[in-house]
Jmol script that loads the backbone (N, CA, C; Angstrom):
load data "model"
ATOM      1  N   GLU A   1    -205.760 -18.006 -76.804  1.00  0.00           N
ATOM      2  CA  GLU A   1    -205.431 -16.677 -76.301  1.00  0.00           C
ATOM      3  C   GLU A   1    -206.598 -15.695 -76.453  1.00  0.00           C
ATOM      4  N   PRO A   2    -207.299 -15.683 -77.580  1.00  0.00           N
ATOM      5  CA  PRO A   2    -208.444 -14.760 -77.676  1.00  0.00           C
ATOM      6  C   PRO A   2    -209.506 -15.028 -76.608  1.00  0.00           C
ATOM      7  N   VAL A   3    -209.741 -16.279 -76.253  1.00  0.00           N
ATOM      8  CA  VAL A   3    -210.725 -16.599 -75.217  1.00  0.00           C
ATOM      9  C   VAL A   3    -210.251 -16.033 -73.883  1.00  0.00           C
ATOM     10  N   PHE A   4    -208.981 -16.213 -73.571  1.00  0.00           N
ATOM     11  CA  PHE A   4    -208.428 -15.682 -72.325  1.00  0.00           C
ATOM     12  C   PHE A   4    -208.610 -14.168 -72.269  1.00  0.00           C
ATOM     13  N   ARG A   5    -208.298 -13.483 -73.354  1.00  0.00           N
ATOM     14  CA  ARG A   5    -208.448 -12.021 -73.381  1.00  0.00           C
ATOM     15  C   ARG A   5    -209.897 -11.600 -73.174  1.00  0.00           C
ATOM     16  N   ARG A   6    -210.840 -12.317 -73.772  1.00  0.00           N
ATOM     17  CA  ARG A   6    -212.264 -11.989 -73.587  1.00  0.00           C
ATOM     18  C   ARG A   6    -212.686 -12.190 -72.137  1.00  0.00           C
ATOM     19  N   ILE A   7    -212.216 -13.265 -71.523  1.00  0.00           N
ATOM     20  CA  ILE A   7    -212.555 -13.542 -70.122  1.00  0.00           C
ATOM     21  C   ILE A   7    -211.986 -12.444 -69.220  1.00  0.00           C
ATOM     22  N   VAL A   8    -210.727 -12.117 -69.413  1.00  0.00           N
ATOM     23  CA  VAL A   8    -210.091 -11.071 -68.606  1.00  0.00           C
ATOM     24  C   VAL A   8    -210.818  -9.747 -68.793  1.00  0.00           C
ATOM     25  N   SER A   9    -211.131  -9.420 -70.027  1.00  0.00           N
ATOM     26  CA  SER A   9    -211.832  -8.172 -70.314  1.00  0.00           C
ATOM     27  C   SER A   9    -213.185  -8.113 -69.607  1.00  0.00           C
ATOM     28  N   GLU A  10    -213.903  -9.217 -69.624  1.00  0.00           N
ATOM     29  CA  GLU A  10    -215.219  -9.252 -68.973  1.00  0.00           C
ATOM     30  C   GLU A  10    -215.089  -9.150 -67.453  1.00  0.00           C
ATOM     31  N   ILE A  11    -214.132  -9.830 -66.870  1.00  0.00           N
ATOM     32  CA  ILE A  11    -213.905  -9.726 -65.427  1.00  0.00           C
ATOM     33  C   ILE A  11    -213.604  -8.281 -65.057  1.00  0.00           C
ATOM     34  N   ARG A  12    -212.708  -7.657 -65.780  1.00  0.00           N
ATOM     35  CA  ARG A  12    -212.319  -6.279 -65.475  1.00  0.00           C
ATOM     36  C   ARG A  12    -213.469  -5.309 -65.731  1.00  0.00           C
ATOM     37  N   ARG A  13    -214.331  -5.606 -66.681  1.00  0.00           N
ATOM     38  CA  ARG A  13    -215.448  -4.722 -67.006  1.00  0.00           C
ATOM     39  C   ARG A  13    -216.530  -4.745 -65.929  1.00  0.00           C
ATOM     40  N   VAL A  14    -216.880  -5.944 -65.442  1.00  0.00           N
ATOM     41  CA  VAL A  14    -218.036  -6.061 -64.554  1.00  0.00           C
ATOM     42  C   VAL A  14    -217.708  -6.123 -63.063  1.00  0.00           C
ATOM     43  N   ALA A  15    -216.479  -6.427 -62.702  1.00  0.00           N
ATOM     44  CA  ALA A  15    -216.159  -6.658 -61.289  1.00  0.00           C
ATOM     45  C   ALA A  15    -215.415  -5.469 -60.684  1.00  0.00           C
ATOM     46  N   THR A  16    -216.005  -4.871 -59.655  1.00  0.00           N
ATOM     47  CA  THR A  16    -215.288  -3.823 -58.937  1.00  0.00           C
ATOM     48  C   THR A  16    -214.225  -4.428 -58.023  1.00  0.00           C
ATOM     49  N   GLN A  17    -214.444  -5.668 -57.664  1.00  0.00           N
ATOM     50  CA  GLN A  17    -213.427  -6.418 -56.925  1.00  0.00           C
ATOM     51  C   GLN A  17    -213.486  -7.859 -57.398  1.00  0.00           C
ATOM     52  N   HIS A  18    -212.362  -8.542 -57.321  1.00  0.00           N
ATOM     53  CA  HIS A  18    -212.343  -9.935 -57.769  1.00  0.00           C
ATOM     54  C   HIS A  18    -211.177 -10.694 -57.137  1.00  0.00           C
ATOM     55  N   VAL A  19    -211.339 -11.997 -57.134  1.00  0.00           N
ATOM     56  CA  VAL A  19    -210.261 -12.922 -56.812  1.00  0.00           C
ATOM     57  C   VAL A  19    -210.311 -13.989 -57.897  1.00  0.00           C
ATOM     58  N   VAL A  20    -209.249 -14.090 -58.645  1.00  0.00           N
ATOM     59  CA  VAL A  20    -209.147 -15.089 -59.704  1.00  0.00           C
ATOM     60  C   VAL A  20    -208.003 -16.014 -59.311  1.00  0.00           C
ATOM     61  N   VAL A  21    -208.283 -17.292 -59.159  1.00  0.00           N
ATOM     62  CA  VAL A  21    -207.250 -18.256 -58.785  1.00  0.00           C
ATOM     63  C   VAL A  21    -206.940 -19.093 -60.020  1.00  0.00           C
ATOM     64  N   VAL A  22    -205.684 -19.059 -60.424  1.00  0.00           N
ATOM     65  CA  VAL A  22    -205.269 -19.703 -61.671  1.00  0.00           C
ATOM     66  C   VAL A  22    -203.978 -20.491 -61.466  1.00  0.00           C
ATOM     67  N   PRO A  23    -203.754 -21.516 -62.298  1.00  0.00           N
ATOM     68  CA  PRO A  23    -202.492 -22.252 -62.220  1.00  0.00           C
ATOM     69  C   PRO A  23    -201.317 -21.338 -62.574  1.00  0.00           C
ATOM     70  N   TYR A  24    -200.205 -21.622 -61.998  1.00  0.00           N
ATOM     71  CA  TYR A  24    -198.988 -20.840 -62.187  1.00  0.00           C
ATOM     72  C   TYR A  24    -198.031 -21.619 -63.083  1.00  0.00           C
ATOM     73  N   ARG A  25    -197.412 -20.951 -64.021  1.00  0.00           N
ATOM     74  CA  ARG A  25    -196.535 -21.603 -64.999  1.00  0.00           C
ATOM     75  C   ARG A  25    -195.398 -22.392 -64.342  1.00  0.00           C
ATOM     76  N   TYR A  26    -194.845 -21.874 -63.274  1.00  0.00           N
ATOM     77  CA  TYR A  26    -193.685 -22.515 -62.659  1.00  0.00           C
ATOM     78  C   TYR A  26    -194.058 -23.225 -61.358  1.00  0.00           C
ATOM     79  N   CYS A  27    -195.232 -23.822 -61.337  1.00  0.00           N
ATOM     80  CA  CYS A  27    -195.716 -24.506 -60.135  1.00  0.00           C
ATOM     81  C   CYS A  27    -194.902 -25.770 -59.868  1.00  0.00           C
ATOM     82  N   TRP A  28    -194.843 -26.126 -58.605  1.00  0.00           N
ATOM     83  CA  TRP A  28    -194.140 -27.353 -58.222  1.00  0.00           C
ATOM     84  C   TRP A  28    -194.895 -28.569 -58.739  1.00  0.00           C
ATOM     85  N   VAL A  29    -196.190 -28.627 -58.452  1.00  0.00           N
ATOM     86  CA  VAL A  29    -197.022 -29.733 -58.921  1.00  0.00           C
ATOM     87  C   VAL A  29    -198.259 -29.118 -59.572  1.00  0.00           C
ATOM     88  N   GLU A  30    -198.453 -29.411 -60.846  1.00  0.00           N
ATOM     89  CA  GLU A  30    -199.552 -28.837 -61.615  1.00  0.00           C
ATOM     90  C   GLU A  30    -200.880 -29.352 -61.082  1.00  0.00           C
ATOM     91  N   PRO A  31    -201.854 -28.470 -60.776  1.00  0.00           N
ATOM     92  CA  PRO A  31    -203.084 -28.897 -60.110  1.00  0.00           C
ATOM     93  C   PRO A  31    -204.049 -29.734 -60.951  1.00  0.00           C
ATOM     94  N   HIS A  32    -204.022 -29.647 -62.272  1.00  0.00           N
ATOM     95  CA  HIS A  32    -204.935 -30.444 -63.097  1.00  0.00           C
ATOM     96  C   HIS A  32    -204.421 -31.860 -63.323  1.00  0.00           C
ATOM     97  N   TYR A  33    -203.131 -31.972 -63.572  1.00  0.00           N
ATOM     98  CA  TYR A  33    -202.548 -33.272 -63.907  1.00  0.00           C
ATOM     99  C   TYR A  33    -201.710 -33.874 -62.795  1.00  0.00           C
ATOM    100  N   GLY A  34    -201.336 -33.093 -61.797  1.00  0.00           N
ATOM    101  CA  GLY A  34    -200.595 -33.619 -60.661  1.00  0.00           C
ATOM    102  C   GLY A  34    -199.165 -34.025 -60.966  1.00  0.00           C
ATOM    103  N   VAL A  35    -198.599 -33.455 -62.010  1.00  0.00           N
ATOM    104  CA  VAL A  35    -197.244 -33.799 -62.422  1.00  0.00           C
ATOM    105  C   VAL A  35    -196.313 -32.619 -62.097  1.00  0.00           C
ATOM    106  N   PRO A  36    -195.190 -32.892 -61.436  1.00  0.00           N
ATOM    107  CA  PRO A  36    -194.255 -31.809 -61.135  1.00  0.00           C
ATOM    108  C   PRO A  36    -193.782 -31.090 -62.403  1.00  0.00           C
ATOM    109  N   PHE A  37    -193.827 -29.771 -62.376  1.00  0.00           N
ATOM    110  CA  PHE A  37    -193.327 -28.909 -63.444  1.00  0.00           C
ATOM    111  C   PHE A  37    -193.953 -29.187 -64.814  1.00  0.00           C
ATOM    112  N   PHE A  38    -195.149 -29.746 -64.821  1.00  0.00           N
ATOM    113  CA  PHE A  38    -195.840 -30.090 -66.069  1.00  0.00           C
ATOM    114  C   PHE A  38    -195.932 -28.916 -67.045  1.00  0.00           C
ATOM    115  N   PRO A  39    -196.268 -27.703 -66.608  1.00  0.00           N
ATOM    116  CA  PRO A  39    -196.415 -26.599 -67.565  1.00  0.00           C
ATOM    117  C   PRO A  39    -195.162 -26.267 -68.360  1.00  0.00           C
ATOM    118  N   VAL A  40    -193.992 -26.568 -67.840  1.00  0.00           N
ATOM    119  CA  VAL A  40    -192.760 -26.213 -68.546  1.00  0.00           C
ATOM    120  C   VAL A  40    -192.164 -27.375 -69.344  1.00  0.00           C
ATOM    121  N   LEU A  41    -192.811 -28.533 -69.312  1.00  0.00           N
ATOM    122  CA  LEU A  41    -192.343 -29.659 -70.115  1.00  0.00           C
ATOM    123  C   LEU A  41    -192.553 -29.361 -71.596  1.00  0.00           C
ATOM    124  N   PRO A  42    -191.722 -29.927 -72.462  1.00  0.00           N
ATOM    125  CA  PRO A  42    -191.985 -29.810 -73.900  1.00  0.00           C
ATOM    126  C   PRO A  42    -193.364 -30.403 -74.205  1.00  0.00           C
ATOM    127  N   TYR A  43    -194.054 -29.814 -75.166  1.00  0.00           N
ATOM    128  CA  TYR A  43    -195.433 -30.226 -75.430  1.00  0.00           C
ATOM    129  C   TYR A  43    -195.533 -31.719 -75.756  1.00  0.00           C
ATOM    130  N   SER A  44    -194.601 -32.239 -76.536  1.00  0.00           N
ATOM    131  CA  SER A  44    -194.658 -33.666 -76.885  1.00  0.00           C
ATOM    132  C   SER A  44    -194.567 -34.542 -75.635  1.00  0.00           C
ATOM    133  N   MET A  45    -193.817 -34.104 -74.643  1.00  0.00           N
ATOM    134  CA  MET A  45    -193.710 -34.861 -73.398  1.00  0.00           C
ATOM    135  C   MET A  45    -195.009 -34.774 -72.605  1.00  0.00           C
ATOM    136  N   LYS A  46    -195.645 -33.607 -72.601  1.00  0.00           N
ATOM    137  CA  LYS A  46    -196.943 -33.471 -71.930  1.00  0.00           C
ATOM    138  C   LYS A  46    -197.933 -34.472 -72.508  1.00  0.00           C
ATOM    139  N   VAL A  47    -198.015 -34.511 -73.837  1.00  0.00           N
ATOM    140  CA  VAL A  47    -198.948 -35.418 -74.504  1.00  0.00           C
ATOM    141  C   VAL A  47    -198.611 -36.869 -74.168  1.00  0.00           C
ATOM    142  N   ALA A  48    -197.337 -37.213 -74.222  1.00  0.00           N
ATOM    143  CA  ALA A  48    -196.920 -38.595 -73.937  1.00  0.00           C
ATOM    144  C   ALA A  48    -197.268 -38.999 -72.510  1.00  0.00           C
ATOM    145  N   VAL A  49    -197.040 -38.111 -71.542  1.00  0.00           N
ATOM    146  CA  VAL A  49    -197.334 -38.422 -70.139  1.00  0.00           C
ATOM    147  C   VAL A  49    -198.839 -38.560 -69.924  1.00  0.00           C
ATOM    148  N   VAL A  50    -199.616 -37.651 -70.503  1.00  0.00           N
ATOM    149  CA  VAL A  50    -201.080 -37.731 -70.357  1.00  0.00           C
ATOM    150  C   VAL A  50    -201.593 -39.038 -70.964  1.00  0.00           C
ATOM    151  N   LYS A  51    -201.093 -39.405 -72.142  1.00  0.00           N
ATOM    152  CA  LYS A  51    -201.526 -40.656 -72.780  1.00  0.00           C
ATOM    153  C   LYS A  51    -201.098 -41.873 -71.959  1.00  0.00           C
ATOM    154  N   ALA A  52    -199.846 -41.900 -71.553  1.00  0.00           N
ATOM    155  CA  ALA A  52    -199.317 -43.077 -70.853  1.00  0.00           C
ATOM    156  C   ALA A  52    -200.012 -43.316 -69.521  1.00  0.00           C
ATOM    157  N   LEU A  53    -200.305 -42.249 -68.796  1.00  0.00           N
ATOM    158  CA  LEU A  53    -200.876 -42.387 -67.457  1.00  0.00           C
ATOM    159  C   LEU A  53    -202.371 -42.072 -67.400  1.00  0.00           C
ATOM    160  N   ASN A  54    -202.939 -41.726 -68.541  1.00  0.00           N
ATOM    161  CA  ASN A  54    -204.354 -41.335 -68.625  1.00  0.00           C
ATOM    162  C   ASN A  54    -204.687 -40.278 -67.571  1.00  0.00           C
ATOM    163  N   LEU A  55    -203.835 -39.280 -67.482  1.00  0.00           N
ATOM    164  CA  LEU A  55    -204.010 -38.230 -66.483  1.00  0.00           C
ATOM    165  C   LEU A  55    -205.319 -37.486 -66.703  1.00  0.00           C
ATOM    166  N   SER A  56    -206.021 -37.228 -65.627  1.00  0.00           N
ATOM    167  CA  SER A  56    -207.331 -36.557 -65.644  1.00  0.00           C
ATOM    168  C   SER A  56    -208.292 -37.212 -66.631  1.00  0.00           C
ATOM    169  N   ASN A  57    -208.038 -38.487 -66.898  1.00  0.00           N
ATOM    170  CA  ASN A  57    -208.872 -39.246 -67.831  1.00  0.00           C
ATOM    171  C   ASN A  57    -208.884 -38.591 -69.223  1.00  0.00           C
ATOM    172  N   HIS A  58    -207.748 -38.025 -69.630  1.00  0.00           N
ATOM    173  CA  HIS A  58    -207.648 -37.302 -70.894  1.00  0.00           C
ATOM    174  C   HIS A  58    -206.951 -38.078 -72.009  1.00  0.00           C
ATOM    175  N   ARG A  59    -206.675 -39.355 -71.807  1.00  0.00           N
ATOM    176  CA  ARG A  59    -205.983 -40.126 -72.840  1.00  0.00           C
ATOM    177  C   ARG A  59    -206.730 -40.067 -74.171  1.00  0.00           C
ATOM    178  N   GLU A  60    -208.021 -40.333 -74.138  1.00  0.00           N
ATOM    179  CA  GLU A  60    -208.804 -40.339 -75.376  1.00  0.00           C
ATOM    180  C   GLU A  60    -208.853 -38.951 -76.008  1.00  0.00           C
ATOM    181  N   ALA A  61    -209.014 -37.928 -75.195  1.00  0.00           N
ATOM    182  CA  ALA A  61    -209.083 -36.554 -75.718  1.00  0.00           C
ATOM    183  C   ALA A  61    -207.783 -36.170 -76.412  1.00  0.00           C
ATOM    184  N   VAL A  62    -206.647 -36.495 -75.801  1.00  0.00           N
ATOM    185  CA  VAL A  62    -205.351 -36.159 -76.379  1.00  0.00           C
ATOM    186  C   VAL A  62    -205.064 -37.022 -77.607  1.00  0.00           C
ATOM    187  N   THR A  63    -205.537 -38.251 -77.601  1.00  0.00           N
ATOM    188  CA  THR A  63    -205.342 -39.125 -78.756  1.00  0.00           C
ATOM    189  C   THR A  63    -206.152 -38.623 -79.953  1.00  0.00           C
ATOM    190  N   SER A  64    -207.394 -38.227 -79.715  1.00  0.00           N
ATOM    191  CA  SER A  64    -208.237 -37.768 -80.820  1.00  0.00           C
ATOM    192  C   SER A  64    -207.895 -36.343 -81.259  1.00  0.00           C
ATOM    193  N   ASP A  65    -207.355 -35.531 -80.362  1.00  0.00           N
ATOM    194  CA  ASP A  65    -206.957 -34.164 -80.698  1.00  0.00           C
ATOM    195  C   ASP A  65    -205.616 -33.874 -80.037  1.00  0.00           C
ATOM    196  N   PRO A  66    -204.512 -34.029 -80.763  1.00  0.00           N
ATOM    197  CA  PRO A  66    -203.191 -33.818 -80.177  1.00  0.00           C
ATOM    198  C   PRO A  66    -202.974 -32.410 -79.615  1.00  0.00           C
ATOM    199  N   GLU A  67    -203.803 -31.463 -79.996  1.00  0.00           N
ATOM    200  CA  GLU A  67    -203.682 -30.102 -79.468  1.00  0.00           C
ATOM    201  C   GLU A  67    -204.605 -29.847 -78.275  1.00  0.00           C
ATOM    202  N   PHE A  68    -205.220 -30.892 -77.744  1.00  0.00           N
ATOM    203  CA  PHE A  68    -206.188 -30.772 -76.647  1.00  0.00           C
ATOM    204  C   PHE A  68    -205.639 -29.961 -75.473  1.00  0.00           C
ATOM    205  N   ILE A  69    -204.439 -30.270 -75.042  1.00  0.00           N
ATOM    206  CA  ILE A  69    -203.872 -29.579 -73.878  1.00  0.00           C
ATOM    207  C   ILE A  69    -203.678 -28.099 -74.197  1.00  0.00           C
ATOM    208  N   ASN A  70    -203.101 -27.799 -75.354  1.00  0.00           N
ATOM    209  CA  ASN A  70    -202.895 -26.390 -75.739  1.00  0.00           C
ATOM    210  C   ASN A  70    -204.210 -25.628 -75.846  1.00  0.00           C
ATOM    211  N   LYS A  71    -205.241 -26.285 -76.316  1.00  0.00           N
ATOM    212  CA  LYS A  71    -206.531 -25.626 -76.503  1.00  0.00           C
ATOM    213  C   LYS A  71    -207.270 -25.382 -75.192  1.00  0.00           C
ATOM    214  N   ASN A  72    -207.005 -26.201 -74.189  1.00  0.00           N
ATOM    215  CA  ASN A  72    -207.804 -26.150 -72.973  1.00  0.00           C
ATOM    216  C   ASN A  72    -207.090 -25.661 -71.721  1.00  0.00           C
ATOM    217  N   TYR A  73    -205.784 -25.519 -71.772  1.00  0.00           N
ATOM    218  CA  TYR A  73    -205.036 -25.120 -70.577  1.00  0.00           C
ATOM    219  C   TYR A  73    -204.035 -24.036 -70.913  1.00  0.00           C
ATOM    220  N   ARG A  74    -203.915 -23.079 -70.013  1.00  0.00           N
ATOM    221  CA  ARG A  74    -202.921 -22.014 -70.111  1.00  0.00           C
ATOM    222  C   ARG A  74    -202.225 -21.913 -68.768  1.00  0.00           C
ATOM    223  N   TRP A  75    -200.921 -21.898 -68.798  1.00  0.00           N
ATOM    224  CA  TRP A  75    -200.139 -21.694 -67.591  1.00  0.00           C
ATOM    225  C   TRP A  75    -199.273 -20.470 -67.845  1.00  0.00           C
ATOM    226  N   LEU A  76    -199.676 -19.360 -67.294  1.00  0.00           N
ATOM    227  CA  LEU A  76    -198.949 -18.123 -67.525  1.00  0.00           C
ATOM    228  C   LEU A  76    -198.033 -17.808 -66.344  1.00  0.00           C
ATOM    229  N   SER A  77    -197.082 -16.956 -66.598  1.00  0.00           N
ATOM    230  CA  SER A  77    -196.173 -16.523 -65.539  1.00  0.00           C
ATOM    231  C   SER A  77    -196.795 -15.361 -64.772  1.00  0.00           C
ATOM    232  N   ASN A  78    -196.197 -15.035 -63.662  1.00  0.00           N
ATOM    233  CA  ASN A  78    -196.624 -13.896 -62.857  1.00  0.00           C
ATOM    234  C   ASN A  78    -196.659 -12.634 -63.732  1.00  0.00           C
ATOM    235  N   ALA A  79    -195.623 -12.399 -64.512  1.00  0.00           N
ATOM    236  CA  ALA A  79    -195.541 -11.204 -65.361  1.00  0.00           C
ATOM    237  C   ALA A  79    -196.665 -11.185 -66.399  1.00  0.00           C
ATOM    238  N   GLN A  80    -196.988 -12.324 -66.973  1.00  0.00           N
ATOM    239  CA  GLN A  80    -198.060 -12.381 -67.976  1.00  0.00           C
ATOM    240  C   GLN A  80    -199.423 -12.093 -67.340  1.00  0.00           C
ATOM    241  N   TYR A  81    -199.663 -12.628 -66.151  1.00  0.00           N
ATOM    242  CA  TYR A  81    -200.919 -12.317 -65.459  1.00  0.00           C
ATOM    243  C   TYR A  81    -200.974 -10.839 -65.079  1.00  0.00           C
ATOM    244  N   LYS A  82    -199.852 -10.277 -64.676  1.00  0.00           N
ATOM    245  CA  LYS A  82    -199.825  -8.856 -64.312  1.00  0.00           C
ATOM    246  C   LYS A  82    -200.149  -7.984 -65.525  1.00  0.00           C
ATOM    247  N   LEU A  83    -199.685  -8.371 -66.696  1.00  0.00           N
ATOM    248  CA  LEU A  83    -200.030  -7.637 -67.917  1.00  0.00           C
ATOM    249  C   LEU A  83    -201.531  -7.718 -68.202  1.00  0.00           C
ATOM    250  N   ALA A  84    -202.118  -8.875 -67.964  1.00  0.00           N
ATOM    251  CA  ALA A  84    -203.553  -9.058 -68.220  1.00  0.00           C
ATOM    252  C   ALA A  84    -204.408  -8.324 -67.196  1.00  0.00           C
ATOM    253  N   PHE A  85    -203.942  -8.245 -65.958  1.00  0.00           N
ATOM    254  CA  PHE A  85    -204.673  -7.599 -64.866  1.00  0.00           C
ATOM    255  C   PHE A  85    -203.796  -6.500 -64.258  1.00  0.00           C
ATOM    256  N   PRO A  86    -203.555  -5.406 -64.978  1.00  0.00           N
ATOM    257  CA  PRO A  86    -202.598  -4.403 -64.496  1.00  0.00           C
ATOM    258  C   PRO A  86    -203.023  -3.675 -63.224  1.00  0.00           C
ATOM    259  N   ASP A  87    -204.311  -3.647 -62.936  1.00  0.00           N
ATOM    260  CA  ASP A  87    -204.793  -2.941 -61.745  1.00  0.00           C
ATOM    261  C   ASP A  87    -205.039  -3.886 -60.572  1.00  0.00           C
ATOM    262  N   SER A  88    -204.472  -5.072 -60.650  1.00  0.00           N
ATOM    263  CA  SER A  88    -204.671  -6.087 -59.615  1.00  0.00           C
ATOM    264  C   SER A  88    -203.352  -6.434 -58.946  1.00  0.00           C
ATOM    265  N   THR A  89    -203.460  -7.173 -57.855  1.00  0.00           N
ATOM    266  CA  THR A  89    -202.293  -7.643 -57.117  1.00  0.00           C
ATOM    267  C   THR A  89    -202.195  -9.152 -57.296  1.00  0.00           C
ATOM    268  N   ILE A  90    -200.993  -9.635 -57.481  1.00  0.00           N
ATOM    269  CA  ILE A  90    -200.749 -11.065 -57.657  1.00  0.00           C
ATOM    270  C   ILE A  90    -200.223 -11.629 -56.338  1.00  0.00           C
ATOM    271  N   HIS A  91    -200.822 -12.728 -55.878  1.00  0.00           N
ATOM    272  CA  HIS A  91    -200.403 -13.386 -54.641  1.00  0.00           C
ATOM    273  C   HIS A  91    -200.081 -14.847 -54.948  1.00  0.00           C
ATOM    274  N   PHE A  92    -198.919 -15.296 -54.510  1.00  0.00           N
ATOM    275  CA  PHE A  92    -198.602 -16.714 -54.613  1.00  0.00           C
ATOM    276  C   PHE A  92    -199.227 -17.421 -53.423  1.00  0.00           C
ATOM    277  N   LEU A  93    -199.934 -18.507 -53.687  1.00  0.00           N
ATOM    278  CA  LEU A  93    -200.436 -19.304 -52.586  1.00  0.00           C
ATOM    279  C   LEU A  93    -199.270 -20.095 -51.999  1.00  0.00           C
ATOM    280  N   PRO A  94    -199.348 -20.488 -50.737  1.00  0.00           N
ATOM    281  CA  PRO A  94    -198.187 -21.102 -50.069  1.00  0.00           C
ATOM    282  C   PRO A  94    -197.564 -22.286 -50.811  1.00  0.00           C
ATOM    283  N   THR A  95    -198.369 -23.085 -51.488  1.00  0.00           N
ATOM    284  CA  THR A  95    -197.814 -24.249 -52.183  1.00  0.00           C
ATOM    285  C   THR A  95    -197.250 -23.889 -53.548  1.00  0.00           C
ATOM    286  N   ARG A  96    -197.477 -22.662 -53.998  1.00  0.00           N
ATOM    287  CA  ARG A  96    -196.972 -22.136 -55.261  1.00  0.00           C
ATOM    288  C   ARG A  96    -197.492 -22.905 -56.480  1.00  0.00           C
ATOM    289  N   GLU A  97    -198.620 -23.593 -56.327  1.00  0.00           N
ATOM    290  CA  GLU A  97    -199.220 -24.285 -57.465  1.00  0.00           C
ATOM    291  C   GLU A  97    -200.147 -23.363 -58.242  1.00  0.00           C
ATOM    292  N   VAL A  98    -200.749 -22.434 -57.523  1.00  0.00           N
ATOM    293  CA  VAL A  98    -201.654 -21.478 -58.138  1.00  0.00           C
ATOM    294  C   VAL A  98    -201.348 -20.096 -57.583  1.00  0.00           C
ATOM    295  N   ILE A  99    -201.822 -19.086 -58.297  1.00  0.00           N
ATOM    296  CA  ILE A  99    -201.715 -17.729 -57.800  1.00  0.00           C
ATOM    297  C   ILE A  99    -203.108 -17.128 -57.743  1.00  0.00           C
ATOM    298  N   ALA A 100    -203.267 -16.152 -56.884  1.00  0.00           N
ATOM    299  CA  ALA A 100    -204.537 -15.437 -56.773  1.00  0.00           C
ATOM    300  C   ALA A 100    -204.310 -14.022 -57.293  1.00  0.00           C
ATOM    301  N   ILE A 101    -205.183 -13.605 -58.185  1.00  0.00           N
ATOM    302  CA  ILE A 101    -205.144 -12.256 -58.730  1.00  0.00           C
ATOM    303  C   ILE A 101    -206.301 -11.518 -58.075  1.00  0.00           C
ATOM    304  N   THR A 102    -206.001 -10.454 -57.337  1.00  0.00           N
ATOM    305  CA  THR A 102    -207.052  -9.774 -56.583  1.00  0.00           C
ATOM    306  C   THR A 102    -207.135  -8.301 -56.918  1.00  0.00           C
ATOM    307  N   ARG A 103    -208.342  -7.793 -56.841  1.00  0.00           N
ATOM    308  CA  ARG A 103    -208.576  -6.352 -56.930  1.00  0.00           C
ATOM    309  C   ARG A 103    -209.652  -6.035 -55.917  1.00  0.00           C
ATOM    310  N   SER A 104    -209.383  -5.041 -55.083  1.00  0.00           N
ATOM    311  CA  SER A 104    -210.341  -4.625 -54.059  1.00  0.00           C
ATOM    312  C   SER A 104    -211.094  -3.398 -54.526  1.00  0.00           C
ATOM    313  N   ILE A 105    -212.221  -3.158 -53.903  1.00  0.00           N
ATOM    314  CA  ILE A 105    -213.013  -1.961 -54.191  1.00  0.00           C
ATOM    315  C   ILE A 105    -212.126  -0.741 -53.965  1.00  0.00           C
ATOM    316  N   GLY A 106    -212.206   0.184 -54.909  1.00  0.00           N
ATOM    317  CA  GLY A 106    -211.455   1.429 -54.763  1.00  0.00           C
ATOM    318  C   GLY A 106    -210.088   1.397 -55.398  1.00  0.00           C
ATOM    319  N   THR A 107    -209.672   0.250 -55.974  1.00  0.00           N
ATOM    320  CA  THR A 107    -208.388   0.214 -56.679  1.00  0.00           C
ATOM    321  C   THR A 107    -208.666   0.030 -58.154  1.00  0.00           C
ATOM    322  N   GLY A 108    -207.745   0.478 -58.947  1.00  0.00           N
ATOM    323  CA  GLY A 108    -207.863   0.282 -60.404  1.00  0.00           C
ATOM    324  C   GLY A 108    -208.907   1.124 -60.923  1.00  0.00           C
TER     325      GLY A 108
END
end "model"
wireframe off; spacefill off
backbone 0.3
color backbone group
């Protein structure tokens, strides 16, 4: 979470306009692992599925560090992204796997 806050802070500090495309918590198919509703699965199930299927070639990473997924991936909700980027607009992409957070010149 502290890394996410630093990234958001830096984007908001230096960018007069931006488009940030991020995975959505309630996506139909998660874009990194390709598993339906992966972000909302219990963490133990996420680890088991990644290990069993070697998703994104992460079997070894998850085996050596059981917190690998938590440390490297965040799937936030629309409301959580809106809190992080209060002066931006949230857009769902048609497939609803990711959302785009945008700010245009002259807003915020």
